[in-house]
Backbone as CSV, one residue per row, in Angstrom:
resi,resn,N_x,N_y,N_z,CA_x,CA_y,CA_z,C_x,C_y,C_z
1,MET,0.858,-1.167,0.000,0.000,0.000,0.000,0.905,1.231,0.000
2,ILE,0.570,2.208,-0.812,1.368,3.431,-0.921,0.576,4.607,-0.358
3,ILE,1.249,5.417,0.471,0.649,6.633,1.012,1.585,7.795,0.729
4,LYS,1.044,8.999,0.815,1.858,10.204,0.666,1.925,10.911,2.007
5,VAL,3.123,11.336,2.388,3.338,12.053,3.640,3.749,13.475,3.296
6,HIS,3.006,14.458,3.809,3.267,15.874,3.561,3.746,16.524,4.854
7,TYR,4.851,17.274,4.776,5.291,18.004,5.959,6.162,19.187,5.563
8,CYS,6.199,20.169,6.471,7.022,21.366,6.283,8.092,21.396,7.363
9,PHE,9.215,21.962,7.006,10.290,22.147,7.962,10.223,23.572,8.509
10,PRO,10.862,23.839,9.664,10.820,25.193,10.229,11.340,26.276,9.284
11,ASP,12.216,25.934,8.349,12.728,26.939,7.418,11.853,27.070,6.169
12,ASP,10.577,26.639,6.274,9.563,26.764,5.227,9.806,25.881,3.998
13,ASN,10.641,24.871,4.114,10.782,23.901,3.029,9.654,22.896,3.133
14,TYR,8.999,22.630,2.021,7.857,21.721,1.961,8.303,20.436,1.293
15,LYS,7.896,19.287,1.840,8.349,18.030,1.282,7.200,17.029,1.218
16,ILE,7.170,16.240,0.144,6.201,15.167,-0.018,6.983,13.881,-0.264
17,ASN,6.679,12.846,0.499,7.289,11.541,0.298,6.211,10.510,0.069
18,SER,6.438,9.606,-0.854,5.564,8.451,-1.024,6.231,7.277,-0.329
19,ILE,5.486,6.608,0.538,6.028,5.518,1.339,5.149,4.293,1.159
20,ASN,5.780,3.143,1.018,5.063,1.878,0.912,5.005,1.249,2.303
21,ILE,3.783,1.004,2.816,3.625,0.407,4.143,2.718,-0.814,4.046
22,GLU,2.722,-1.613,5.115,1.849,-2.785,5.177,0.411,-2.336,5.399
23,SER,-0.541,-3.114,4.904,-1.941,-2.785,5.135,-2.270,-2.987,6.608
24,ASP,-3.327,-2.359,7.075,-3.770,-2.375,8.475,-2.771,-1.735,9.433
25,THR,-1.955,-0.818,8.945,-1.055,-0.055,9.811,-1.824,1.148,10.335
26,ASN,-1.743,1.398,11.652,-2.418,2.582,12.177,-1.433,3.752,12.247
27,ILE,-1.977,4.945,12.424,-1.146,6.151,12.401,-0.125,6.153,13.534
28,GLY,-0.503,5.676,14.717,0.422,5.651,15.844,1.641,4.793,15.555
29,ASP,1.420,3.603,15.018,2.543,2.719,14.676,3.382,3.320,13.559
30,PHE,2.728,3.911,12.578,3.435,4.533,11.463,4.347,5.653,11.960
31,MET,3.815,6.523,12.805,4.591,7.654,13.317,5.783,7.179,14.142
32,HIS,5.540,6.215,15.023,6.586,5.793,15.963,7.593,4.831,15.315
33,ASN,7.099,3.790,14.661,7.985,2.735,14.159,8.626,3.051,12.810
34,ILE,7.912,3.736,11.930,8.442,3.988,10.585,9.145,5.340,10.502
35,LEU,8.494,6.392,11.021,9.095,7.726,10.936,9.962,8.074,12.139
36,GLY,9.799,7.351,13.241,10.588,7.629,14.434,10.156,8.883,15.173
37,LEU,8.915,9.304,14.989,8.390,10.492,15.663,7.569,10.097,16.883
38,ASP,7.330,11.056,17.743,6.521,10.846,18.933,5.077,10.568,18.539
39,LYS,4.433,9.627,19.222,3.033,9.308,18.914,2.095,10.461,19.241
40,GLU,2.546,11.413,20.049,1.720,12.560,20.432,1.716,13.660,19.373
41,THR,2.514,13.523,18.333,2.560,14.522,17.270,1.219,14.550,16.544
42,PRO,0.606,15.734,16.380,-0.682,15.809,15.685,-0.560,15.374,14.222
43,VAL,-1.501,14.519,13.790,-1.484,13.974,12.434,-2.884,14.067,11.848
44,GLY,-2.961,14.363,10.558,-4.245,14.421,9.879,-4.217,13.639,8.585
45,VAL,-5.398,13.367,8.071,-5.556,12.726,6.768,-6.482,13.626,5.956
46,TYR,-5.973,14.120,4.842,-6.715,15.044,3.984,-7.282,16.235,4.768
47,GLY,-6.462,16.802,5.644,-6.838,18.012,6.356,-7.686,17.822,7.588
48,LYS,-7.960,16.590,7.989,-8.766,16.332,9.184,-7.920,15.600,10.204
49,LEU,-7.893,16.140,11.422,-7.113,15.562,12.502,-7.603,14.152,12.815
50,LYS,-6.686,13.203,12.987,-7.033,11.808,13.255,-6.356,11.321,14.529
51,GLU,-7.003,10.357,15.193,-6.428,9.710,16.370,-5.343,8.740,15.923
52,ASP,-4.480,8.334,16.851,-3.405,7.421,16.480,-3.885,5.995,16.212
53,THR,-5.167,5.719,16.449,-5.723,4.398,16.165,-6.312,4.301,14.757
54,TYR,-6.316,5.407,14.019,-6.862,5.421,12.658,-6.055,4.470,11.775
55,ILE,-6.734,3.579,11.065,-6.082,2.646,10.143,-5.862,3.351,8.806
56,ILE,-4.623,3.409,8.368,-4.260,4.086,7.128,-4.765,3.285,5.935
57,LYS,-5.376,4.001,5.002,-5.917,3.377,3.793,-5.015,3.686,2.596
58,ASP,-5.148,2.898,1.540,-4.348,3.094,0.338,-4.586,4.491,-0.236
59,ASN,-3.523,5.153,-0.630,-3.523,6.501,-1.217,-3.958,7.592,-0.252
60,ASP,-3.926,7.343,1.070,-4.184,8.407,2.040,-3.059,9.428,1.985
61,ARG,-3.423,10.683,2.233,-2.427,11.750,2.336,-2.256,12.051,3.823
62,ILE,-1.146,11.641,4.378,-0.860,11.829,5.799,-0.186,13.179,5.969
63,GLU,-0.721,14.003,6.867,-0.174,15.338,7.113,0.313,15.398,8.552
64,ILE,1.578,15.726,8.735,2.180,15.823,10.066,2.169,17.296,10.453
65,TYR,1.496,17.603,11.561,1.340,18.985,11.992,2.331,19.334,13.085
66,GLU,2.767,20.571,13.074,3.662,21.073,14.106,2.820,21.561,15.278
67,LYS,3.295,21.298,16.482,2.570,21.756,17.661,2.679,23.276,17.763
68,ILE,1.591,23.917,18.161,1.578,25.369,18.319,2.232,25.709,19.652
69,LEU,3.258,26.553,19.603,3.976,26.913,20.818,3.307,28.069,21.547
70,VAL,2.718,28.989,20.785,2.078,30.163,21.371,0.726,30.362,20.699
71,ASP,-0.308,30.569,21.492,-1.637,30.836,20.946,-1.616,32.208,20.274
72,PRO,-1.963,32.308,18.992,-1.904,33.595,18.284,-2.749,34.691,18.930
73,LYS,-3.913,34.338,19.485,-4.764,35.350,20.125,-4.068,35.953,21.338
74,ILE,-3.490,35.108,22.160,-2.805,35.588,23.361,-1.597,36.428,22.975
75,ASN,-0.877,35.999,21.965,0.291,36.739,21.509,-0.095,38.129,21.009
76,ARG,-1.195,38.250,20.246,-1.655,39.560,19.761,-2.066,40.460,20.923
77,LYS,-2.762,39.895,21.914,-3.181,40.691,23.072,-1.978,41.228,23.832
78,LYS,-0.939,40.408,23.981,0.276,40.856,24.675,0.944,41.988,23.904
79,ARG,1.040,41.846,22.582,1.662,42.893,21.769,0.855,44.184,21.848
80,ALA,-0.466,44.076,21.822,-1.315,45.263,21.883,-1.161,45.967,23.231
81,SER,-1.060,45.202,24.299,-0.916,45.826,25.628,0.439,46.505,25.764
82,TYR,1.485,45.959,25.142,2.808,46.590,25.198,2.818,47.888,24.385
83,GLU,2.091,47.913,23.259,2.064,49.103,22.423,1.294,50.244,23.081
84,LYS,0.343,49.937,23.948,-0.438,50.973,24.637,0.403,51.704,25.676
85,CYS,1.383,51.018,26.210,2.216,51.609,27.279,3.076,52.681,26.779
């Protein structure tokens, strides 16, 4: 079974890899055993967030998301309060 993995690097480089995996592989096993990433990393299929128990289907587009370090709303409020001073 072939899937496509989409991800971006911090320096804005975008990469797509096609990977051949066994059928009935779930996202958690794929992330940990094949890619060597933490199972807690957010993952989606075709733009929808999925649990690590999701069974990957043929031709799925797996998207690896970066964790948000700062909430944009809170960051804007902090900047606005500093500018008022």
